[in-house]
Structure formats: structure tokens, C-alpha cells
C-alpha positions as CSV (number, residue, x, y, z in Angstrom):
1,M,-3.2,25.5,-12.6
2,K,0.5,24.7,-12.0
3,E,1.3,22.8,-8.9
4,S,3.8,24.5,-6.5
5,R,7.3,23.0,-6.4
6,W,7.0,22.8,-2.5
7,N,3.6,20.8,-2.7
8,S,4.8,18.4,-5.6
9,G,6.2,15.7,-3.7
10,A,3.3,16.1,-0.8
11,N,0.5,14.1,-2.6
12,W,-0.8,11.8,0.0
13,N,-2.3,9.7,-3.0
14,T,0.9,9.4,-5.4
15,P,0.4,6.5,-7.6
16,A,3.0,3.7,-7.3
17,P,4.5,2.5,-10.5
18,G,2.8,-0.3,-12.4
19,E,0.9,-3.2,-10.5
20,L,2.3,-2.0,-7.4
21,E,-0.1,0.7,-7.4
22,L,-3.0,-2.0,-7.2
23,V,-1.0,-3.5,-4.4
24,R,-1.2,-0.2,-2.6
25,R,-4.9,0.3,-3.3
26,F,-5.7,-3.0,-1.7
27,L,-3.6,-2.3,1.1
28,N,-5.9,0.8,1.6
29,T,-9.0,-1.0,1.8
30,W,-8.7,-0.4,5.5
31,R,-7.5,2.6,7.4
32,I,-8.2,4.7,10.3
33,D,-10.8,7.4,9.5
34,A,-9.4,10.7,10.0
35,G,-12.4,12.2,11.9
36,T,-13.4,9.4,14.0
37,R,-10.1,7.6,14.5
38,Q,-12.3,4.5,14.0
39,P,-11.0,1.7,11.4
40,A,-12.9,2.1,8.1
41,E,-13.2,-1.5,6.4
42,E,-13.8,-1.4,2.7
43,L,-13.2,-5.2,1.7
44,H,-16.7,-6.2,2.7
45,W,-18.7,-4.0,0.2
46,L,-16.0,-4.1,-2.5
47,L,-16.3,-7.8,-2.7
48,R,-20.3,-7.5,-3.0
49,D,-20.1,-4.8,-5.6
50,P,-18.4,-5.8,-8.8
51,R,-18.4,-2.5,-10.6
52,A,-16.7,-0.9,-7.5
53,W,-14.1,-3.8,-7.6
54,E,-13.5,-3.3,-11.3
55,E,-13.2,0.5,-10.5
56,R,-10.6,-0.1,-7.8
57,F,-8.5,-3.0,-9.2
58,P,-9.2,-3.0,-13.1
59,G,-8.4,-6.1,-14.7
60,W,-7.7,-8.1,-11.2
61,P,-11.1,-9.9,-10.4
62,P,-11.4,-11.6,-7.2
63,G,-11.3,-15.4,-7.6
64,G,-13.5,-18.2,-6.2
65,G,-11.3,-18.6,-3.1
66,D,-10.9,-14.8,-2.4
67,T,-12.9,-14.7,0.6
68,E,-12.8,-11.5,2.9
69,D,-11.5,-13.4,5.5
70,L,-8.4,-14.4,3.4
71,L,-7.9,-11.3,1.7
72,G,-8.1,-9.5,5.1
73,R,-5.3,-11.6,6.5
74,L,-3.2,-11.0,3.3
75,R,-3.7,-7.4,3.8
76,E,-2.6,-7.2,7.3
77,D,0.5,-9.3,6.7
78,L,1.5,-7.3,3.7
79,R,0.9,-3.9,5.8
80,R,2.9,-5.6,8.7
81,A,5.8,-6.1,6.0
82,L,6.1,-2.6,5.5
83,G,7.2,-1.6,8.8
84,A,8.2,-4.8,10.8
85,P,11.6,-5.0,11.6
86,E,11.4,-8.7,11.8
87,G,9.0,-11.6,11.4
88,W,7.3,-10.5,8.1
89,T,9.8,-12.8,5.7
90,E,8.0,-15.9,7.6
91,A,4.4,-14.6,7.0
92,L,5.2,-13.8,3.2
93,N,7.0,-17.0,2.6
94,G,3.8,-18.9,4.1
95,W,1.7,-17.0,1.4
96,F,4.1,-17.8,-1.4
97,G,4.0,-21.4,-0.3
98,G,0.3,-21.5,-0.6
99,Y,0.1,-19.5,-4.0
100,P,3.1,-20.7,-6.0
101,L,4.3,-18.1,-8.7
102,V,5.8,-18.8,-11.8
103,A,9.1,-16.9,-12.9
104,R,9.2,-15.5,-16.5
105,V,12.0,-13.8,-18.0
106,V,10.7,-10.7,-20.1
107,E,12.7,-8.4,-22.3
108,D,11.3,-4.8,-22.5
109,G,14.4,-2.7,-23.0
110,S,16.1,-4.6,-20.5
111,V,15.7,-8.0,-19.2
112,S,14.3,-8.9,-16.1
113,V,12.4,-11.6,-14.2
114,R,8.7,-11.3,-13.5
115,Y,6.5,-13.3,-11.2
116,E,3.1,-14.2,-12.1
117,P,0.4,-16.3,-10.4
118,G,-0.5,-19.7,-11.2
119,P,-3.7,-20.2,-13.1
120,E,-6.2,-20.6,-10.2
121,A,-4.6,-17.9,-8.0
122,G,-7.4,-15.4,-8.0
123,F,-6.8,-11.8,-6.7
124,A,-4.6,-12.9,-3.9
125,G,-2.1,-14.6,-6.1
126,R,-2.1,-11.6,-8.6
127,V,-1.2,-9.4,-5.4
128,L,1.5,-11.7,-4.3
129,A,3.1,-12.0,-7.7
130,A,3.2,-8.3,-7.9
131,V,5.0,-8.1,-4.3
132,A,7.5,-10.6,-5.3
133,S,8.4,-8.8,-8.6
134,N,8.6,-5.7,-6.7
135,I,10.6,-7.0,-3.9
136,A,13.2,-8.4,-6.5
137,D,13.4,-4.8,-8.0
138,D,13.4,-3.3,-4.6
139,T,10.4,-1.0,-5.1
140,F,8.0,-2.7,-2.8
141,F,9.6,-1.1,0.2
142,R,9.0,2.4,-1.0
143,L,5.7,1.5,0.3
144,K,5.0,3.0,3.7
145,A,2.2,3.3,6.2
146,C,1.8,7.0,7.6
147,P,2.2,6.5,11.4
148,D,-0.8,8.9,11.9
149,C,-3.7,7.9,9.5
150,R,-2.1,4.4,8.5
151,W,-2.9,5.5,4.9
152,V,-0.2,3.5,2.6
153,F,1.6,5.7,0.3
154,Y,4.4,5.4,-2.4
155,D,7.6,7.1,-1.4
156,K,9.1,8.6,-4.5
157,S,11.6,10.6,-2.8
158,R,15.1,9.9,-3.7
159,S,16.2,9.2,-0.3
160,R,13.3,7.0,0.6
161,T,12.8,8.8,4.0
162,R,9.1,10.1,3.9
163,V,7.4,9.5,7.0
164,W,3.9,10.9,6.7
165,C,1.2,10.5,3.9
166,G,1.6,14.2,3.3
167,M,2.8,17.4,4.9
168,Y,-0.2,19.6,2.9
169,A,-3.8,18.7,3.0
170,G,-4.8,19.0,-0.5
171,V,-8.3,18.0,-2.0
172,G,-9.1,14.8,0.0
173,G,-6.0,14.2,1.8
174,R,-4.5,15.0,5.5
175,A,-1.8,17.0,6.6
176,C,-0.4,14.1,8.9
177,G,3.3,15.5,8.8
178,T,2.1,19.0,9.8
179,I,-0.2,17.9,12.6
180,S,2.5,15.5,14.0
181,K,4.9,18.6,14.2
182,V,2.7,21.0,15.6
183,R,1.7,18.2,18.2
184,R,5.4,17.9,19.0
185,Y,5.9,21.6,19.2
186,R,2.9,22.1,21.7
187,Q,4.2,19.3,23.8
188,R,7.7,20.7,23.9
189,H,6.4,24.2,24.9
190,K,3.9,22.7,27.4
191,A,6.7,20.7,29.2
192,G,8.9,23.9,29.1
193,E,6.4,25.9,31.2
């Protein structure tokens, strides 16, 4: 079945390009449950289930130093960088200081610099290397957190102005944009009465 052109850009789970997709998946190991509005934490059980981890992060196994606490702090600092007007650079520079990266020049049709984790960096180092590479090519900030459900999505719009994870509730998705607009409409009309 062909997707309508109105719904084609509204997929709340649009994958990000390359390794940035695994960063997006990592950032979405915590979210606010749509029904209960309670935080849903997934890192705990992912770290204890190697098969679920490999399914979520293929080829990026956790290392010995990748504890739930460390990965939780990294996730929160990265999520903060998505929408924070200031202060996020210091947090990221702190992480980069603890996980030195190797810069490599790669040639795959064009020449670019790619960052790779050091040999003992584990999953946290892989995430930081992907973040550094995507900051360098200006795609990291296409990741955004929905102001309603906090789901991190990839903004593939030309203008980079998407705000919500989705406008249409497809299979497994939410219509946060529509819900927000309806809420504002009702508030305006209630205030006008």
C-alpha cells in the first residue's frame, strides 16, 4: 500500500542516517509513556539481555565499563544537547576528554574526517564517536526531542523546523503535533468564552 504524500514525512520513527540511527535508538532508551505519563526506562533490561541489546544496537556491544549509571548520564547529557541553548558543549567536552577519539580521513566518493573510538572505549565511546562525526557534518542537530512525549526523532525536513515526533498517529506512533494543536485550540476558545 502506497503511503500518502501528506503522511510521508510524519513518521515518528524515521531512521537517522548511518550510525546516527544507533545514537537515536540509544537516546530513546528512556521516554515518557504516552498513556501513563511516567518515565519508561529500558537501559536496565537491555544491559541484562544480550540478544535484545544486539537487536537494538547491532554491532555495538556494551563494554566492561558501560554501566547503567554511566550510560544513563551520557544519554541525559546528549538529550540535553538536543535542545539546550547553552551549557551542553561543556558536558560533551567532558565526555570527549574521558573517551579520546581517533580522527581518520576517509575517502568514499568524497573526502571527510571520521571519528573512531579508542580500543577500550566500549559502547559509550562508539556513541561519542558517532556524535562527534555527526556534529562535524552538521547532522547531529537534526535529532530533536518531541516537547510532548520526549521521543527523539530525526528531522529530515529541508527547513529543519519539525517540532513534534509526529502529526499523524500511525502504527505504534503518537500524534503529538495534532494533540498539541487541539489542546491550544481548546485553550484559546475556552479563554474567549
